[in-house]
Structure formats: structure tokens, C-alpha cells
C-alpha positions as a Markdown table, in Angstrom:
| # | Residue | x | y | z |
|---|---|---|---|---|
| 1 | Met | 0.0 | 0.0 | 0.0 |
| 2 | Ala | 1.5 | 3.3 | -1.1 |
| 3 | Ile | 1.4 | 6.4 | 1.2 |
| 4 | Asp | 0.7 | 9.7 | -0.5 |
| 5 | Leu | 3.2 | 12.2 | 0.8 |
| 6 | Ser | 2.6 | 14.8 | -1.8 |
| 7 | Arg | 0.9 | 17.2 | 0.6 |
| 8 | Tyr | 3.9 | 17.1 | 2.9 |
| 9 | Tyr | 6.4 | 17.6 | 0.1 |
| 10 | Gln | 4.4 | 20.7 | -0.9 |
| 11 | Leu | 4.6 | 22.0 | 2.6 |
| 12 | Val | 8.3 | 21.6 | 2.7 |
| 13 | Lys | 8.7 | 23.3 | -0.7 |
| 14 | Glu | 6.6 | 26.3 | 0.6 |
| 15 | Ala | 8.4 | 26.6 | 3.9 |
| 16 | Gln | 10.3 | 29.8 | 4.5 |
| 17 | Ser | 13.8 | 29.7 | 5.9 |
| 18 | Val | 14.6 | 32.2 | 8.6 |
| 19 | Arg | 17.7 | 34.3 | 8.3 |
| 20 | Ile | 19.5 | 34.9 | 11.6 |
| 21 | Arg | 22.9 | 36.5 | 11.7 |
| 22 | Gly | 25.6 | 35.3 | 14.0 |
| 23 | Arg | 29.4 | 35.1 | 13.9 |
| 24 | Val | 32.0 | 32.3 | 14.0 |
| 25 | Thr | 34.2 | 32.8 | 17.1 |
| 26 | Glu | 36.5 | 29.8 | 16.9 |
| 27 | Leu | 37.4 | 26.8 | 14.8 |
| 28 | Ala | 38.7 | 23.8 | 16.8 |
| 29 | Gly | 39.2 | 20.6 | 14.7 |
| 30 | Leu | 35.8 | 19.7 | 13.2 |
| 31 | Val | 33.9 | 21.9 | 15.6 |
| 32 | Ile | 32.9 | 25.5 | 14.9 |
| 33 | Lys | 32.1 | 27.7 | 17.8 |
| 34 | Ala | 29.7 | 30.5 | 17.0 |
| 35 | Ala | 27.5 | 33.2 | 18.5 |
| 36 | Val | 24.1 | 32.5 | 17.0 |
| 37 | Pro | 21.0 | 33.6 | 18.9 |
| 38 | Gly | 17.9 | 31.5 | 19.2 |
| 39 | Val | 19.0 | 28.1 | 17.7 |
| 40 | Arg | 18.4 | 24.7 | 19.2 |
| 41 | Val | 20.3 | 21.4 | 19.2 |
| 42 | Gly | 19.6 | 19.6 | 15.9 |
| 43 | Glu | 18.9 | 22.7 | 13.8 |
| 44 | Val | 21.0 | 23.1 | 10.7 |
| 45 | Val | 22.6 | 26.5 | 10.0 |
| 46 | Glu | 24.3 | 27.8 | 7.0 |
| 47 | Ile | 27.7 | 29.5 | 7.4 |
| 48 | Arg | 28.8 | 31.9 | 4.7 |
| 49 | Gly | 32.2 | 33.5 | 4.6 |
| 50 | Arg | 33.5 | 36.5 | 2.7 |
| 51 | Asn | 33.8 | 34.3 | -0.4 |
| 52 | Arg | 30.1 | 33.5 | -0.1 |
| 53 | Val | 30.7 | 29.7 | -0.2 |
| 54 | Ala | 28.0 | 28.1 | 2.1 |
| 55 | Val | 28.7 | 25.4 | 4.6 |
| 56 | Gln | 25.8 | 23.7 | 6.3 |
| 57 | Ala | 26.4 | 22.7 | 9.9 |
| 58 | Glu | 24.3 | 21.2 | 12.6 |
| 59 | Val | 24.0 | 22.6 | 16.1 |
| 60 | Val | 25.5 | 19.8 | 18.3 |
| 61 | Gly | 25.8 | 21.5 | 21.6 |
| 62 | Phe | 26.4 | 24.7 | 23.6 |
| 63 | Gln | 29.3 | 26.0 | 25.6 |
| 64 | Gly | 28.3 | 29.0 | 27.6 |
| 65 | Glu | 26.6 | 31.4 | 25.3 |
| 66 | Glu | 28.1 | 29.9 | 22.2 |
| 67 | Val | 26.8 | 27.1 | 20.0 |
| 68 | Met | 28.9 | 24.2 | 18.8 |
| 69 | Leu | 28.4 | 23.5 | 15.2 |
| 70 | Met | 29.6 | 20.5 | 13.2 |
| 71 | Pro | 29.5 | 20.3 | 9.4 |
| 72 | Arg | 28.4 | 16.8 | 8.4 |
| 73 | Lys | 30.4 | 16.8 | 5.1 |
| 74 | Trp | 33.6 | 17.4 | 7.1 |
| 75 | Val | 32.8 | 14.5 | 9.4 |
| 76 | Glu | 32.0 | 12.2 | 6.5 |
| 77 | Arg | 35.3 | 13.2 | 4.8 |
| 78 | Tyr | 37.5 | 12.2 | 7.8 |
| 79 | Tyr | 35.6 | 9.5 | 9.6 |
| 80 | Asn | 33.6 | 6.4 | 8.8 |
| 81 | Leu | 30.3 | 7.9 | 9.7 |
| 82 | Lys | 27.6 | 5.3 | 10.4 |
| 83 | Arg | 24.9 | 7.3 | 12.0 |
| 84 | Trp | 23.9 | 11.0 | 12.2 |
| 85 | Thr | 20.7 | 11.9 | 13.9 |
| 86 | Val | 19.1 | 15.3 | 13.7 |
| 87 | Met | 16.9 | 15.5 | 16.8 |
| 88 | Pro | 13.5 | 17.0 | 16.3 |
| 89 | Ser | 13.6 | 19.0 | 19.6 |
| 90 | Gly | 15.8 | 19.9 | 22.5 |
| 91 | Gly | 17.5 | 23.0 | 23.6 |
| 92 | His | 20.6 | 24.1 | 25.5 |
| 93 | Phe | 20.3 | 20.9 | 27.7 |
| 94 | Ala | 18.9 | 18.5 | 25.1 |
| 95 | Pro | 19.7 | 15.3 | 27.0 |
| 96 | Thr | 17.8 | 16.5 | 30.1 |
| 97 | Glu | 15.0 | 18.1 | 28.1 |
| 98 | Glu | 14.4 | 15.1 | 25.8 |
| 99 | Pro | 15.9 | 12.1 | 27.5 |
| 100 | Glu | 13.5 | 9.7 | 25.8 |
| 101 | Leu | 14.7 | 10.9 | 22.4 |
| 102 | Leu | 18.4 | 10.5 | 23.4 |
| 103 | Ala | 17.7 | 7.0 | 24.9 |
| 104 | Arg | 15.9 | 5.9 | 21.7 |
| 105 | Asp | 18.8 | 7.2 | 19.5 |
| 106 | Ile | 21.4 | 5.4 | 21.6 |
| 107 | Ala | 19.4 | 2.2 | 21.6 |
| 108 | Ala | 19.0 | 2.4 | 17.8 |
| 109 | Phe | 22.7 | 3.0 | 17.4 |
| 110 | Phe | 23.7 | -0.1 | 19.5 |
| 111 | Ala | 21.1 | -2.2 | 17.7 |
| 112 | Thr | 23.2 | -1.7 | 14.5 |
| 113 | Val | 26.6 | -2.6 | 16.1 |
| 114 | Asp | 27.9 | -6.0 | 15.1 |
| 115 | Arg | 28.4 | -8.2 | 18.1 |
């Protein structure tokens, strides 16, 4: 039985992105520290430098008032990435705000590990 997802595809096409300005404060290995107001863990941001080349990065955590960003393409280039989960919700303290989501993701990861 096929599921008709055309309505949802149309909603995604019509969705408006929100432009929020921030600034990169530090680059440490594969982690980018930035001052970006109002973002949450799991959100994807676009970083543009002076050359206007865009890099998409996911908000993976917070350190003080700064966000920690990690570009997936960088991780895929240097590591054997097996799982990357974008969480649907959570904030500055995502594991304490959404412990069930974290537990399900950890369980799903270990279910795929060869024994």
C-alpha cells in the first residue's frame, strides 16, 4: 500500500527559511564555535564566509553562550560515519529536556553494532 506524501512535500517546498545573523568565534578541529541567537540542538545552520561559499552545519551543543556546530560533510570526509541523527527537539540541555529521544537514539545505534 502506497502512502501519499505529496501534501507534505508541498509544505516543505513552501516553507520559508529564517535568516539569523551570527558570527563564528573559533574553529577547533571539526567543531565550529559561533555566537548564533535562538538556535536549538539539531537545527541546521548555513555559514557563509567572505567568499560566499556556504557550509551547512548542525548545532550539536552549547558552551556558555556559544553554539557548537559540526559540518556533516567534514565528518564524512575524515571519519567512517555510520549514524547522524538530527533531533526534532531539544535546547541548551537537550539530554535533560528530551531524555527519551536520546535514549531511543542510543538504543538504535547499539542495535546496529555488530556483536
